[in-house]
C-alpha positions, 0 to 999 in steps of 0.5 A: 927647688920644685914643690913646696916641701923637701924632706931628705934623709941624711943619716941613721943613728941607732934606730933614728933617722936624721933628715934635712927639710926645706919648707916653703909652705905649711905642712899639714896637721898631724901627729906621731903615735910612736915617736917624738920628733925634734927640729933644729932650725938651720936657716930662716925661721921655723914655726911649730904650731900646736893646738894651744901654743906657737913655737918659733925657732931661729937658727941654732934653736931646737925643739922636741914635740912629744909623741901623740901631740898634734902639730904642724910646721911652717916657715916664717917668711919664704923658707926654712931649712931644718934638721929633724930627728925621729924614729926611722919607723915613725908613723904619721897620722894626718888630722885637722885640729879640733875647734 
């Protein structure tokens, strides 16, 4: 694997896409104005950072981030492998959290 983040589409379900992601470094702060985003941890541990909360997923655990919620994801340890479920036409807006 080269790079820090791989996000590969696996399948479509109606108007939603299922992706597998392999993370070795944090993803940037962002939000999605037009879609919720769900994560299912498959391997390792996934940290989901919100402005006021930290969620830690272990294999088999699922968490959904509502639309318009600022967040970022990162592995706990060397890497995490996760499935994500989101609207195929989901928009991603990069933004730093406000202090």
